[in-house]
NUKOL-542724 format. One record per residue (C-alpha): residue in one letter; y, x negated, z negated. Coordinates in Angstrom, 3 decimals, always signed. Layout:
! residues N
BAKE   r         py         px         pz
BAKE   a          Y          X          Z
...
***
This chain:
! residues 208
BAKE   r         py         px         pz
BAKE   m    +10.188     +0.751    +12.921
BAKE   s     +9.609     -2.932    +13.683
BAKE   w     +8.626     -5.726    +11.320
BAKE   v    +12.159     -7.132    +11.573
BAKE   e    +13.569     -3.794    +10.375
BAKE   l    +11.063     -3.594     +7.518
BAKE   k    +12.020     -7.098     +6.462
BAKE   k    +15.598     -5.929     +5.904
BAKE   n    +14.294     -3.456     +3.308
BAKE   y    +11.631     -5.714     +1.782
BAKE   p    +12.769     -9.302     +2.413
BAKE   m    +10.757    -11.047     -0.301
BAKE   l     +7.591     -9.041     +0.274
BAKE   c     +7.657     -9.538     +4.047
BAKE   s     +8.339    -13.260     +3.658
BAKE   c     +5.325    -13.615     +1.356
BAKE   l     +3.103    -11.822     +3.855
BAKE   e     +4.421    -13.980     +6.697
BAKE   n     +3.574    -17.079     +4.682
BAKE   a     +0.093    -15.721     +4.017
BAKE   k     -0.366    -15.201     +7.754
BAKE   s     +0.983    -18.650     +8.670
BAKE   n     -1.168    -20.382     +6.037
BAKE   r     -4.261    -18.286     +6.794
BAKE   k     -4.372    -16.945     +3.262
BAKE   i     -4.496    -13.233     +4.016
BAKE   a     -6.321    -11.263     +1.324
BAKE   h     -9.330     -9.187     +2.302
BAKE   a     -7.782     -6.030     +0.843
BAKE   y     -4.295     -4.700     +0.057
BAKE   l     -3.211     -1.677     -1.966
BAKE   l     +0.086     -0.326     -0.637
BAKE   v     +1.783     +1.757     -3.318
BAKE   g     +4.802     +3.946     -2.588
BAKE   d     +6.328     +7.377     -2.996
BAKE   l     +6.805     +8.161     +0.710
BAKE   q     +3.640     +8.492     +2.787
BAKE   e     +5.424     +7.946     +6.093
BAKE   n     +6.946     +4.729     +4.795
BAKE   l     +3.529     +3.499     +3.660
BAKE   k     +2.051     +4.283     +7.073
BAKE   e     +4.820     +2.467     +8.960
BAKE   f     +4.461     -0.619     +6.791
BAKE   a     +0.664     -0.593     +7.021
BAKE   l     +0.667     -0.434    +10.829
BAKE   q     +3.269     -3.190    +11.120
BAKE   w     +1.360     -5.401     +8.693
BAKE   a     -1.847     -4.638    +10.598
BAKE   q     -0.236     -5.801    +13.847
BAKE   l     +0.990     -8.997    +12.211
BAKE   i     -2.504     -9.669    +10.866
BAKE   s     -4.062     -9.032    +14.269
BAKE   c     -1.591    -11.056    +16.350
BAKE   i     -3.389    -14.110    +17.752
BAKE   n     -0.227    -15.933    +18.770
BAKE   s     +2.231    -15.318    +15.920
BAKE   n     +5.575    -17.108    +15.854
BAKE   e     +6.305    -20.110    +13.643
BAKE   n     +8.224    -17.885    +11.233
BAKE   g     +5.130    -15.728    +10.747
BAKE   t     +6.144    -12.638    +12.741
BAKE   y     +3.948    -11.228    +15.504
BAKE   c     +4.590    -12.374    +19.062
BAKE   g     +4.491     -8.969    +20.759
BAKE   l     +2.954    -10.550    +23.859
BAKE   c     -0.718    -11.196    +23.076
BAKE   r     -3.411     -8.658    +23.915
BAKE   p     -3.733     -7.264    +20.347
BAKE   c     +0.058     -6.859    +20.058
BAKE   k     +0.286     -5.001    +23.357
BAKE   l     -2.540     -2.689    +22.317
BAKE   f     -0.825     -2.003    +18.990
BAKE   q     +2.351     -1.085    +20.828
BAKE   k     +0.325     +1.503    +22.781
BAKE   n     -1.496     +2.735    +19.658
BAKE   a     -4.686     +1.548    +21.316
BAKE   y     -5.866     -1.426    +19.260
BAKE   t     -9.636     -1.045    +19.358
BAKE   e    -10.300     -2.804    +16.043
BAKE   l     -8.109     -0.479    +13.988
BAKE   y    -10.110     +2.039    +11.964
BAKE   e     -8.320     +4.791    +10.073
BAKE   l     -9.500     +7.295     +7.473
BAKE   a     -7.552    +10.169     +5.924
BAKE   p     -8.376    +13.386     +4.028
BAKE   q     -9.368    +16.082     +6.498
BAKE   s    -10.288    +19.206     +4.556
BAKE   r     -8.032    +21.601     +2.665
BAKE   s     -9.425    +20.176     -0.548
BAKE   r     -7.741    +16.855     +0.303
BAKE   i    -10.842    +14.934     -0.741
BAKE   i    -12.275    +11.924     +1.076
BAKE   t    -16.001    +12.443     +0.706
BAKE   i    -18.738     +9.861     +0.362
BAKE   q    -20.000    +10.913     +3.811
BAKE   a    -16.593    +10.166     +5.327
BAKE   i    -16.569     +6.763     +3.609
BAKE   r    -20.011     +5.908     +4.953
BAKE   e    -19.000     +6.848     +8.488
BAKE   f    -15.840     +4.752     +8.096
BAKE   e    -17.837     +1.785     +6.814
BAKE   g    -20.247     +2.122     +9.725
BAKE   k    -17.400     +1.818    +12.223
BAKE   v    -15.796     -1.111    +10.437
BAKE   s    -19.109     -2.980    +10.362
BAKE   l    -19.298     -3.078    +14.176
BAKE   s    -18.765     -6.449    +15.834
BAKE   s    -15.339     -7.310    +17.232
BAKE   p    -14.102     -9.596    +20.026
BAKE   a    -14.004    -13.258    +19.069
BAKE   g    -10.846    -14.136    +17.140
BAKE   w     -9.794    -10.509    +16.644
BAKE   s     -9.271     -9.012    +13.190
BAKE   k    -10.681     -5.673    +12.154
BAKE   i     -8.291     -3.507    +10.144
BAKE   g     -9.495     -0.594     +8.049
BAKE   i     -6.731     +1.724     +6.788
BAKE   i     -7.432     +4.444     +4.223
BAKE   y     -4.540     +6.893     +3.927
BAKE   d     -4.171     +8.708     +0.579
BAKE   a     -6.879     +6.453     -0.815
BAKE   d     -6.554     +8.165     -4.201
BAKE   c     -8.147    +11.231     -2.578
BAKE   m    -11.523     +9.491     -2.585
BAKE   g    -13.923    +11.140     -4.996
BAKE   i    -15.606     +8.976     -7.634
BAKE   d    -18.830     +8.778     -5.610
BAKE   a    -16.859     +7.788     -2.518
BAKE   q    -14.957     +5.133     -4.464
BAKE   n    -18.151     +3.654     -5.859
BAKE   a    -19.669     +3.579     -2.386
BAKE   f    -16.584     +1.904     -0.919
BAKE   l    -16.490     -0.601     -3.778
BAKE   k    -19.657     -2.255     -2.463
BAKE   t    -17.994     -2.818     +0.914
BAKE   l    -14.809     -4.006     -0.771
BAKE   e    -16.810     -6.601     -2.709
BAKE   e    -18.533     -7.882     +0.431
BAKE   p    -16.352     -6.914     +3.413
BAKE   p    -17.573     -7.441     +6.978
BAKE   k    -16.456    -10.661     +8.638
BAKE   n    -12.817    -10.777     +9.836
BAKE   t    -12.081     -7.434     +8.168
BAKE   i     -8.993     -6.535     +6.136
BAKE   f     -8.653     -3.241     +4.300
BAKE   l     -5.327     -1.500     +3.644
BAKE   l     -5.429     +1.256     +1.036
BAKE   l     -2.374     +3.526     +0.872
BAKE   s     -1.605     +5.492     -2.263
BAKE   s     +1.186     +7.243     -4.121
BAKE   r     -1.132     +7.736     -7.139
BAKE   p     -2.873     +4.389     -7.616
BAKE   r     -4.032     +5.291    -11.136
BAKE   k     -6.451     +7.741     -9.512
BAKE   l     -8.339     +4.749     -8.139
BAKE   l    -11.007     +2.946    -10.124
BAKE   n     -9.846     -0.187    -11.930
BAKE   t    -12.555     -2.099    -10.086
BAKE   i    -11.033     -1.109     -6.742
BAKE   r     -7.462     -1.899     -7.769
BAKE   s     -8.469     -5.274     -9.161
BAKE   r    -10.000     -6.289     -5.824
BAKE   c     -6.832     -5.515     -3.861
BAKE   q     -3.519     -7.312     -3.656
BAKE   t     -0.898     -4.715     -4.555
BAKE   l     +2.201     -4.272     -2.394
BAKE   l     +4.938     -2.129     -3.969
BAKE   l     +6.917     -0.090     -1.442
BAKE   l     +8.763     +2.336     -3.683
BAKE   k    +11.744     +4.128     -2.128
BAKE   n    +12.669     +6.514     -4.966
BAKE   k    +16.435     +6.847     -5.082
BAKE   q    +16.672     +9.413     -7.878
BAKE   s    +20.234    +10.059     -8.996
BAKE   y    +20.998     +9.816    -12.705
BAKE   q    +24.587    +11.013    -12.395
BAKE   y    +24.150    +13.823    -14.959
BAKE   a    +22.692    +11.439    -17.546
BAKE   e    +25.455     +8.914    -16.977
BAKE   e    +28.268    +11.482    -17.154
BAKE   n    +26.940    +12.886    -20.437
BAKE   g    +26.370     +9.554    -22.103
BAKE   l    +22.600     +9.972    -22.369
BAKE   f    +21.841     +6.310    -21.710
BAKE   k    +24.225     +5.207    -24.469
BAKE   l    +22.531     +7.577    -26.899
BAKE   l    +19.067     +6.370    -25.975
BAKE   n    +20.233     +2.806    -26.417
BAKE   r    +20.873     +3.595    -30.075
BAKE   l    +17.154     +4.337    -30.577
BAKE   q    +16.102     +0.861    -31.600
BAKE   r    +13.618     -0.459    -34.114
BAKE   n    +14.660     -0.792    -37.744
BAKE   k    +17.590     +1.619    -37.302
BAKE   g    +15.995     +4.134    -39.603
BAKE   l    +15.160     +7.836    -39.507
BAKE   k    +18.735     +8.910    -40.151
BAKE   n    +19.908     +7.209    -36.954
BAKE   a    +17.110     +8.815    -34.928
BAKE   l    +17.999    +12.271    -36.256
BAKE   e    +21.673    +11.751    -35.432
BAKE   v    +20.792    +10.758    -31.866
BAKE   a    +18.503    +13.778    -31.513
BAKE   a    +21.287    +16.046    -32.719
BAKE   e    +23.711    +14.555    -30.185
BAKE   i    +21.216    +15.093    -27.346
BAKE   k    +20.725    +18.747    -28.318
BAKE   k    +24.456    +19.333    -27.866
***
């Protein structure tokens, strides 16, 4: 999926990120929150390419022609560092974080951005999160971190507060049953100052 296609689904969000790129106001860390892991990954890689493009268009999209763009298209961008849970326990250990940080701290070609992506970031243990927090507070030069999570509340407040949150929710739950049975209308009757009698009547209607 290209950036143009993503923009159709998230027009306002993509426009804001394009403006950040054009105005050189990209944050040092982003927390991508969504309910579909594949969707989060696609968005993260497209945003990473846009960040890394050294010849982006006037409208903020990546050019697709510069060296970083061509490497991204081949899944061969050398300054992209990825970390994901590996074991059956689905835990990102402090050792894995330290190895990841060691790679991200390496020098990069002049003018190139380093992108560190942590998939399922909420799988970091507390020790791993505390260790990563130090890097998040003082990231290496020209480095942007992208943390992907479907359970952001599992992350420390100190980590979330240091990231710019991007909401990429795709939940399309159907509420047809609730609508057909008038549940929303009943719930709407549960308002303040309506009294206990009203609440009991609503509860009785729901039990039917």
